[in-house]
N, C-alpha and C positions, 0 to 999 in steps of 0.2 A: 454575534460572529465574527471572528478576528481571520485573516490570509494569509499564510504567510509561500511567497514565490522563493526554491531554490536554482540558483544557477550552476550553470557551468565553472565563474567566478568564484561562488560559493564555496564547491567543494575546496576547488585548488587554494582557500583561504587556510582549506582546514588541511595541506599538506597533501591535499591527498587525489588522487584522478579517481573519475571518470567516464568511461569508454564513451558509453553512452546514457544517456539521463534520464529518457523515460526506462529502458533497463535496469535502471537501479531499483527502479522499485519492486523488482525481480531478482534481486539480489540476497534476499536471504534464507533463513530457509524452512520460515514459517509451512504448515501443513494445508494452509488455506487451498492450494490450484493443487495437488496433488491427485486427486480424482480429477480434476480437469486437463490431466500434462495429452492426452489422445487428442482430445479436442487442441486445446494449446499448438499441440505438433500443427495443425493447419499451418500455423506461421511463417512454417519455417522455410526455407526454398527447398521442395522439391529431393535432392541429393543430400539431405541433412536430414530425413524422415526415417523411423524406423529403424532406429540405434534405440529406443527404450525410454522410460520411461527417467531416469538418473538424467543424459543426455539432453533431454527433451529442458529440463528442469535447467541445467546448467549454461544452454545454450544459449535457449530462449532471450537473458536479458540482453546477447548482442545483438536482435533482431529484432525487437519491439517500437516501433518508431511512432509510437502516440497512447494513452491510454485515457480513460474518464471511467471516473466512479462515480456510484449515489449509491443511493438507498436500496434502488431496487436492478443494479446493472453491474453488471463493474463489461466493459469493452474495450480489445486490447487490438492495435491494427498493425500491423505490416505487409511492406511493398505490395502494396494495393487489397488484401485481407483482412482482414476482420473475424473476430470470434467477441461471442459476449457469448457472457454469463449470469444466470440472472438468480437472482434472491431464491425466489423458488425453487430453481434446480439446487441452489444450496443448502437450501432446507430439507430437500429432500433425502439425502445423502445423510443430513446432520439427524433426520428423525431417524432412520433405520439406526444409526449405532447408537445415537443416543437420546433415544428414546421420552428420558423424562425434560431435557432442556426445553427452555420459556427460547422458541425458534422466534417467536414475535418479535425481542429482544435484540435479534441477530445485525450486529447495526455493518452489511457492508463493506462498503469505503473504509471503516478501522481494522477489517480486519485483512484487508488489502495490503493498507499499508503496514502492517505490522510483520505483512511480507517483505519489507523494502528490508535492504542491506545497512549498517551500522553505519556510515558516509552518510546518507539520504538520512537515518534518524537525526542524527547528528547534529548537518546543516541545519535542519527542522525545528531543534531543539535553542539552537543557535538563533536565528531569523527571530523566531518568537518572543525570544529576551532580549535580543533589539530594536524591534520592531513592535512589538506592544509589552513590554515588561513582562512579560510568561516566564515563570520561570519555574521550571518543572522537577521537584526535587530529584534524588540519580538513585538506583536503583531497579535492575530489566522486569522484576513485579511491575512496578510505579508506573516506568514507563509503557508495557505492555496496555494497563489501564489505562490511561493517560488515552495513547493513540488508540483504543479499543470503543473508548465511553467519546471521545471528544471530536472524532474525526468524520465530518461529513462529506468531502467531496475529496477524489483527487483528481488531476488532469495531469497530464506530462505529453510535451514534444518533444522536441531537437533543443529547445530554447530555456527552456526551466520546469516543473516540476510544479505544484498548484496544492497545496495544503487548502482544505479552508475548515475551519476547526469550530464547534459549540460549544466552548470555557464553560456555560448556562450546564452544562449536564453533568459536570463535576458534585458533587456535593459540600455541601459548607459544612467550617467548623464550627462549632458550636461556640460561641463568645468570641468568633472572628467579626472584625470589623468590614463596612460593605462601604 
């Protein structure tokens, strides 16, 4: 297992700006959280509620103060409120939509990290290479596979986003040197 910590300085090093580091986890357009937007809307200030899923999705990133995700749950906090999404809840939704999908292989923190925006993902790749000598080949599908497969936990607060990887989950190439 290896981990990286992405800070605001890492974001600035890429000539980018993120106003709310834990909110960067919700900066992408992945569909994982769409069924939970009504639940996540509880994190918004009362005057910003009731405007629909698209508004919640785009506004959430500005209001998230902390995120914790592991194999069993995702916990999102804002202004003293928290919302928890469990693996079991997600499995029920997926079972309805994709009854033949093997839900026991669901990697909740990997799916959450796929929700993150491109800046956070680029910073993570830079830190993986710099801190651990791990280079991930380019290509959106390759990145999606690597992140979904290997991210085992995500934690975020105002200071940093910490992503833990289990690189042993990646398949080994035949004939490769260990």
